[in-house]
C-alpha positions as CSV (number, residue, x, y, z in Angstrom):
1,X,-10.6,36.2,5.1
2,X,-9.2,38.6,7.8
3,X,-5.6,38.4,8.6
4,X,-6.3,37.8,12.3
5,X,-7.1,34.2,11.2
6,X,-3.3,33.9,11.4
7,X,-3.9,33.7,15.1
8,X,-4.5,30.0,14.4
9,X,-1.3,28.0,14.9
10,X,-0.8,26.7,11.4
11,X,2.4,24.9,12.4
12,X,0.5,23.0,15.1
13,X,-2.2,22.2,12.6
14,X,0.3,20.7,10.1
15,X,2.0,18.7,12.9
16,X,-1.3,17.0,13.5
17,X,-1.1,15.4,10.1
18,X,2.2,14.4,8.5
19,X,1.0,14.0,4.9
20,X,4.2,12.2,4.0
21,X,2.0,9.2,5.1
22,X,-1.6,8.7,3.9
23,X,-4.2,6.0,3.6
24,X,-3.4,3.5,1.0
25,X,0.4,3.8,1.4
26,X,2.6,0.8,1.8
27,X,5.1,1.6,4.6
28,X,7.8,-0.1,6.4
29,X,7.7,-0.2,10.2
30,X,9.3,-1.7,13.2
31,X,7.3,-3.6,15.8
32,X,7.5,-1.9,19.2
33,X,5.1,-3.9,21.4
34,X,1.8,-5.5,22.0
35,X,-1.4,-4.9,24.1
36,X,-5.0,-6.0,24.1
37,X,-5.9,-3.8,21.1
38,X,-3.2,-4.9,18.8
39,X,0.5,-4.4,17.8
40,X,2.3,-1.0,18.1
41,X,4.5,-0.1,15.1
42,X,7.0,2.7,14.5
43,X,6.6,3.9,10.9
44,X,8.6,7.1,11.5
45,X,5.5,9.2,12.0
46,X,4.8,11.6,14.9
47,X,3.2,8.9,17.0
48,X,3.3,5.1,17.1
49,X,0.9,3.4,14.7
50,X,-1.4,0.5,15.6
51,X,-2.2,-2.8,13.9
52,X,-5.5,-4.0,15.3
53,X,-5.6,-7.7,16.2
54,X,-7.9,-8.5,13.3
55,X,-5.4,-7.0,10.9
56,X,-2.4,-9.0,12.0
57,X,-3.0,-12.4,10.4
58,X,-5.7,-14.6,8.7
59,X,-3.9,-17.7,9.8
60,X,-5.7,-19.6,12.6
61,X,-4.0,-20.4,15.9
62,X,-1.3,-17.7,15.6
63,X,-0.6,-15.0,18.1
64,X,0.5,-11.5,17.2
65,X,3.9,-12.2,18.8
66,X,4.3,-15.1,16.4
67,X,3.4,-13.2,13.3
68,X,5.1,-9.8,14.0
69,X,8.3,-10.2,16.0
70,X,9.3,-7.3,18.3
71,X,12.1,-5.3,16.9
72,X,11.6,-6.7,13.3
73,X,10.7,-4.6,10.3
74,X,7.7,-5.4,8.1
75,X,5.6,-3.9,5.3
76,X,2.1,-2.5,6.3
77,X,-0.8,-0.9,4.5
78,X,-2.2,2.3,6.1
79,X,-5.9,1.7,6.4
80,X,-6.9,4.8,8.2
81,X,-5.4,8.3,8.1
82,X,-4.0,9.7,11.4
83,X,-6.6,10.4,14.0
84,X,-6.8,13.5,16.2
85,X,-3.9,12.1,18.2
86,X,-1.8,11.6,15.1
87,X,-2.0,7.8,15.2
88,X,-2.3,5.8,12.0
89,X,-4.1,2.4,11.7
90,X,-2.3,-0.3,9.8
91,X,-2.8,-3.7,8.3
92,X,-0.2,-6.4,8.0
93,X,-2.7,-9.1,6.9
94,X,-3.9,-7.3,3.8
95,X,-0.4,-6.7,2.4
96,X,0.6,-10.3,3.2
97,X,-2.6,-11.8,1.7
98,X,-2.3,-9.7,-1.4
99,X,1.2,-11.1,-2.0
100,X,-0.1,-14.7,-1.3
101,X,-3.0,-14.4,-3.8
102,X,-0.6,-12.9,-6.4
103,X,1.9,-15.7,-5.8
104,X,-0.8,-18.3,-6.2
105,X,-2.0,-16.8,-9.5
106,X,1.6,-16.8,-10.7
107,X,2.1,-20.3,-9.5
108,X,-0.9,-21.5,-11.4
109,X,0.4,-19.8,-14.6
110,X,3.8,-21.4,-14.1
111,X,2.5,-24.8,-13.0
112,X,4.5,-24.3,-9.8
113,X,4.3,-26.9,-7.1
114,X,3.5,-25.7,-3.5
115,X,3.4,-27.5,-0.2
116,X,0.5,-27.0,2.3
117,X,-0.6,-28.8,5.5
118,X,-4.0,-30.4,5.8
119,X,-6.1,-28.6,8.5
120,X,-9.4,-30.4,8.0
121,X,-10.8,-33.5,6.4
122,X,-14.2,-32.9,4.9
123,X,-16.7,-34.8,2.8
124,X,-15.3,-34.9,-0.7
125,X,-11.8,-33.9,0.1
126,X,-9.5,-32.0,2.4
127,X,-8.9,-28.4,3.4
128,X,-5.3,-27.1,3.3
129,X,-3.8,-23.9,4.7
130,X,-1.5,-21.7,2.6
131,X,-0.3,-18.8,4.8
132,X,-3.8,-18.1,6.1
133,X,-5.7,-18.9,2.9
134,X,-7.8,-22.0,2.8
135,X,-7.7,-24.2,-0.3
136,X,-9.8,-27.3,-1.2
137,X,-8.3,-30.5,-2.6
138,X,-11.1,-32.7,-4.0
139,X,-10.9,-36.4,-3.1
140,X,-10.4,-37.2,-6.8
141,X,-7.3,-35.0,-6.8
142,X,-5.6,-36.6,-3.8
143,X,-3.0,-39.3,-4.4
144,X,-4.6,-42.5,-3.1
145,X,-1.7,-43.7,-1.0
146,X,-1.7,-45.7,2.2
147,X,-2.3,-44.6,4.9
148,X,-5.1,-42.1,3.9
149,X,-4.4,-38.3,4.2
150,X,-5.0,-36.9,7.7
151,X,-4.9,-33.6,9.5
152,X,-1.3,-32.4,9.8
153,X,0.0,-34.1,6.7
154,X,1.8,-31.8,4.3
155,X,0.8,-32.2,0.6
156,X,2.7,-31.2,-2.5
157,X,0.1,-29.4,-4.6
158,X,-0.6,-27.9,-8.0
159,X,-3.2,-25.1,-8.4
160,X,-6.2,-25.9,-10.5
161,X,-8.4,-22.8,-9.8
162,X,-7.4,-19.5,-8.1
163,X,-10.1,-16.8,-7.9
164,X,-9.5,-14.1,-5.4
165,X,-12.8,-12.3,-6.0
166,X,-14.7,-15.5,-5.2
167,X,-12.2,-16.6,-2.5
168,X,-11.9,-19.9,-4.4
169,X,-8.8,-21.9,-4.3
170,X,-8.8,-25.5,-5.6
171,X,-5.7,-27.7,-5.8
172,X,-4.5,-31.1,-6.9
173,X,-2.1,-33.5,-5.1
174,X,-1.8,-35.6,-8.3
175,X,-0.3,-33.2,-10.8
176,X,2.9,-32.3,-9.0
177,X,6.2,-31.6,-10.6
178,X,9.4,-29.7,-10.2
179,X,9.3,-25.9,-10.7
180,X,12.0,-23.5,-11.7
181,X,10.3,-20.3,-10.6
182,X,12.5,-19.8,-7.6
183,X,15.6,-20.0,-9.7
184,X,14.2,-17.4,-12.1
185,X,13.6,-15.0,-9.3
186,X,17.1,-15.3,-8.0
187,X,18.3,-14.7,-11.5
188,X,16.4,-11.4,-11.7
189,X,17.6,-10.3,-8.2
190,X,21.2,-10.9,-9.0
191,X,21.0,-8.7,-12.1
192,X,19.4,-5.6,-10.7
193,X,20.3,-2.8,-8.3
194,X,18.6,0.2,-6.6
195,X,18.4,3.1,-9.0
196,X,18.2,1.0,-12.1
197,X,15.5,1.6,-14.7
198,X,13.7,-1.6,-15.7
199,X,10.9,-2.5,-18.1
200,X,8.0,-4.6,-16.9
201,X,4.4,-5.5,-17.6
202,X,1.5,-4.5,-15.4
203,X,-0.1,-7.7,-14.2
204,X,-2.4,-6.6,-11.4
205,X,-4.0,-3.4,-10.0
206,X,-4.9,-3.1,-6.3
207,X,-6.1,-0.3,-4.1
208,X,-2.6,0.2,-2.7
209,X,-0.5,-0.1,-5.8
210,X,0.4,-2.0,-8.9
211,X,2.2,-5.4,-9.4
212,X,4.6,-5.2,-12.3
213,X,6.3,-8.4,-13.8
214,X,10.0,-7.7,-14.4
215,X,11.8,-10.7,-15.9
216,X,9.4,-13.2,-14.2
217,X,9.4,-11.5,-10.8
218,X,6.4,-9.5,-9.7
219,X,7.4,-6.2,-8.2
220,X,5.3,-3.7,-6.2
221,X,4.8,-0.2,-7.5
222,X,3.1,1.5,-4.5
223,X,0.2,4.0,-5.0
224,X,2.4,6.8,-3.6
225,X,5.1,6.1,-6.2
226,X,2.8,6.4,-9.2
227,X,2.9,10.1,-9.7
228,X,3.9,13.4,-7.9
229,X,0.2,14.3,-8.4
230,X,-2.5,12.7,-6.1
231,X,-3.8,9.5,-7.6
232,X,-7.1,8.0,-6.3
233,X,-6.6,4.5,-7.8
234,X,-3.9,2.9,-10.1
235,X,-6.5,2.4,-12.8
236,X,-6.5,6.2,-13.3
237,X,-3.0,5.9,-14.8
238,X,-2.3,2.3,-15.7
239,X,-4.0,-0.9,-17.1
240,X,-3.2,-4.6,-16.9
241,X,-1.0,-5.7,-19.8
242,X,0.6,-2.2,-20.2
243,X,4.4,-2.3,-20.5
244,X,6.1,0.5,-18.5
245,X,9.6,1.7,-17.4
246,X,10.1,2.1,-13.7
247,X,13.0,2.8,-11.3
248,X,14.0,0.3,-8.6
249,X,13.8,1.9,-5.2
250,X,14.2,-1.1,-2.9
251,X,15.4,-4.7,-3.1
252,X,14.6,-7.3,-0.4
253,X,16.7,-10.4,-1.3
254,X,15.4,-12.3,1.7
255,X,11.8,-12.1,0.5
256,X,12.6,-11.9,-3.2
257,X,10.8,-8.6,-3.5
258,X,11.5,-5.4,-5.5
259,X,9.8,-2.0,-5.0
260,X,9.4,0.3,-8.0
261,X,8.8,4.0,-8.6
262,X,7.2,5.6,-11.6
263,X,7.2,9.2,-10.4
264,X,11.0,9.2,-9.9
265,X,11.3,9.2,-13.7
266,X,9.6,12.6,-13.8
267,X,11.1,15.9,-12.5
268,X,10.4,16.6,-8.8
269,X,7.9,19.6,-8.9
270,X,9.0,20.6,-5.4
271,X,12.5,21.5,-6.7
272,X,11.2,24.5,-8.5
273,X,8.4,25.3,-6.2
274,X,10.6,27.4,-3.9
275,X,11.5,29.7,-6.9
276,X,7.9,30.1,-7.9
277,X,6.2,30.7,-4.5
278,X,6.8,33.0,-1.6
279,X,5.0,33.6,1.6
280,X,2.3,36.2,1.2
281,X,1.7,35.7,-2.5
282,X,-1.8,34.9,-3.9
283,X,-2.2,32.1,-6.4
284,X,-4.8,29.9,-8.1
285,X,-5.4,26.4,-6.7
286,X,-7.4,23.3,-7.4
287,X,-9.0,21.4,-4.5
288,X,-7.8,17.7,-4.7
289,X,-9.0,16.3,-1.4
290,X,-11.2,17.2,1.5
291,X,-10.3,16.0,5.0
292,X,-11.8,16.6,8.4
293,X,-9.0,19.0,9.2
294,X,-9.0,20.9,6.0
295,X,-8.5,20.7,2.2
296,X,-5.5,19.8,0.0
297,X,-5.1,22.3,-2.8
298,X,-2.8,21.8,-5.8
299,X,-1.0,25.1,-6.4
300,X,1.3,23.6,-9.0
301,X,1.1,20.2,-10.8
302,X,2.3,17.7,-8.1
303,X,2.5,20.3,-5.3
304,X,-0.3,20.2,-2.7
305,X,-0.8,22.7,0.1
306,X,-3.1,22.6,3.1
307,X,-6.1,24.9,3.5
308,X,-7.3,24.6,7.2
309,X,-10.8,23.6,8.2
310,X,-11.6,27.1,9.6
311,X,-11.0,28.5,6.1
312,X,-13.4,26.0,4.6
313,X,-16.0,27.1,7.1
314,X,-15.3,30.8,6.3
315,X,-15.6,30.1,2.5
316,X,-19.0,28.5,3.0
317,X,-20.1,31.4,5.2
318,X,-18.9,34.0,2.7
319,X,-20.1,32.3,-0.5
320,X,-23.0,30.3,0.7
321,X,-21.6,27.1,-0.8
322,X,-19.4,24.3,0.3
323,X,-15.9,23.9,-1.1
324,X,-15.6,20.6,-3.0
325,X,-13.0,18.4,-4.7
326,X,-12.4,19.8,-8.2
327,X,-13.2,23.4,-7.3
328,X,-10.8,26.2,-8.3
329,X,-10.0,28.7,-5.6
330,X,-7.7,31.7,-5.0
331,X,-5.5,31.2,-2.0
332,X,-2.8,33.0,-0.1
333,X,0.5,31.3,0.9
334,X,0.9,31.8,4.6
335,X,3.9,29.5,5.3
336,X,6.2,27.7,2.9
337,X,8.7,25.0,4.0
338,X,10.4,23.6,0.9
339,X,12.6,21.3,2.9
340,X,9.7,19.5,4.5
341,X,7.5,20.0,1.4
342,X,4.8,21.8,3.3
343,X,2.7,24.8,2.4
344,X,-0.1,26.3,4.5
345,X,-2.7,28.4,3.0
346,X,-5.4,31.0,3.8
347,X,-8.2,32.3,1.6
348,X,-7.2,35.2,-0.6
349,X,-8.8,38.4,0.5
């Protein structure tokens, strides 16, 4: 490709997409404001991200202001990569609901007692609300007290069936007893610290990460913390029941949550990248992802660089074939910024 392609402002192209953040990541963000489209959130990216109204909460009768308080920090799932204006689309509901389903599965295994308000009396039982999830309590599983159960009553419940795939949650008001699960969680939290290596069992795989049971507490291992290399889905690396070592990178004592990292146990490939690569050099690369603004090319295990869209078009014009994920290609390093972990590429002449 001719050098005059450098007329393109590679720096401006990179600023359009800060690939520190990407679809599928769990990120923390601070609520900035509200409008008719949703909730504005600062996640530290170039522009303010947005949580559409339908991604705020599954709980009926709640306003965005009630769920996401202005000035407060929450966890969000990035559901769409940055658009042309650099704005990401987020979901609070999906992260929240994933935790709720996981907690319900854990509660069933532990015979934990939960409390939930009745939101509807139906033929054969009642419907209860558990943080936006609707559960069914059959009439035969309701304690036959006096007066009868009505809307607004809060019931102490034990889980009989929990099936996320079928959206099926059946509970019992009869089989209630004291649980020690909360005490167990507090125990774990009091014994760990950030930077500590812990052993845990993989209990669930999701599209945005892995839940790992550490001493009775389910901790989140985000997709972005699985490996320095791009990972499409956790199942590519891990399986349910597998026992792993991971590093604690965050502890939230208020929510009884711990975040983990697997990639921190491996050497950071970017630390040696500056010694191996210089601007102007030609190297082999492997295409890992194709986006509408270009392709990501792995030039070293765990180190990805950006090949702009105009280069993809030039490649197709010169070779007669379209560049695809998994293709090997020779590229030239145009700009290298080891501090920001960014490399921009051109096609090798």
